N, C-alpha and C positions, 0 to 999 in steps of 0.2 A: 238302946240297940239290938235289933233281933238276933240271936245266935246263928252263926253257920251253921246249916244241917248238910252233914256230910252222910253219903251213903258210899260204905266201902265195900267192894266185892273182893274177898281176899279166901280163898279157900283153906289156905295154912293156918292152923289156929295160932300158931307161934307169932306170925306175922302180923295178924291181926290184933294179938296182945300186945305187941310192940307199937302199934299204931295208936292204939287206944291210951297205951301208957305216953307215948310221946307227947300226944293231945290234952292228956290230963291237965297240965300246967295252964290251959286255958280254961278252965274251970267250965263256967255256964256261957262262954263266949262261942262255944261251938258243941253240937250234940252228933252223937256219931250212931249211925243203925250200919249194921253187918249182914250179907248175905254171902253165900259160897260160891255162886256161879252166876252168870249172866241170865241163866233162866229164872233165877229166884228174884234178879235185878229187874227184869222185865214184870214180874207180877207186882213187885215192890212198886215201881214206878206208874202202872195200871190200877194200884190199889186193889189190886186182887187176890182172892183165897185168905191167907192169914194176915195179909198187908191190909184190908180193906179199912180198918181202922184209922184214919188219919189222925187222931189225937194221938195214937201210941207210935205210928209210924207215918210222922209228917211227911211232904213231901221235900227232897233236898234241894238244896241252892249251888251243891257242888257234889259230883261225882268221882271219887278215887278208884280205879278199878287196877288189879293185878292183869297181866297178858293170860299166862297159861293156868287155866283154871278147867274143870271137869264140866260135861255138857255142853254148854254154851260159853267158849272162852272171851276173853276182854275184844277180841279184833271183832268175834261176830256182835256180841253185845253194842260195841262201839258203832258197828254198822246198822243194827237196828235204832239204837239211838239217834243217828244221825238223818235216819229216814222216816222219821214222825217229826209232823210241825211243831207240836208242843213240846217235845222233847229237845228238838234239834238245839235249841238255844243254849240248853244247859253245858257248863263249862264241864269237861271231861279229861281228868288228870289220869294217866297210866303211870301206874310205879310197879316196876317188873324188875327180877333179877337178870331179863335178859337186853343186853345193848347192842346186839348184832344190828348192823345196819339196816337188815333188810326188815327185822320187826318194827325199827324204829320210823321206817321210811312209808310201812304199809300203815302204820298207826295214823302217822301225818295224813297221809292221802285218804284214808277214813274219817278224817276230821278232828282226831284228838286235839285238845287244845294245849296240854303239855305233857312230854314224857318225859320220865326220870326214870333211872336205874336204882335200884334198892340199896343205899348206902349199907355197908357191912359195918361201920360202927354206930352205936347206938344213938351217939350224941350228933352224929350226921343225920340220921334220920329225923330227929328232934328237929334240928336247926332247917332242914328242907320241909317240914309239916307247919312250922311255925312261919316260914318264908309264905308257904302257899297260903296259909291262913290269912296272913295280912296283907298279902294281895288279894283275894277274893272278899276278905271283908270291906275293903275299898274301892271293889269293881262292883258296878249296879249287877244287882240278881235277877234272874227269872223267877216270877211269881205263878206257880200252877199248883194243881192239886193232883194231878195224875194226866200220864200220857195215854190215850184211847187206843 
């Protein structure tokens, strides 16, 4: 089985550490690449700049993004992904501290696959990520090498 390749957009080092730690129990069933904002994520998906080496930075099969980030936030990034034919089918999961109806509705209008509020308890984060992993491991995955 090919590991689930997750691209994590998270500007907070502590939150990124917790996600990485929560996914560590999956071992080689998942790979995780982290970028700090939507601008870096676009470069990653396009295979540009420091992300040109697809051996080192493989194209993801799942994107997990925060909502509020500097430069290009989660909603702007989502809009970019869903406007690119090659990237559009990629599942995008929003994992945000914000659960305001406006943010959630806007994310779904833009095409987010799922929206979750970041759990306060670490064990809940582990549970949420394990369920997300299991779901996407069973789902058909998009195979591509970059989004032009």
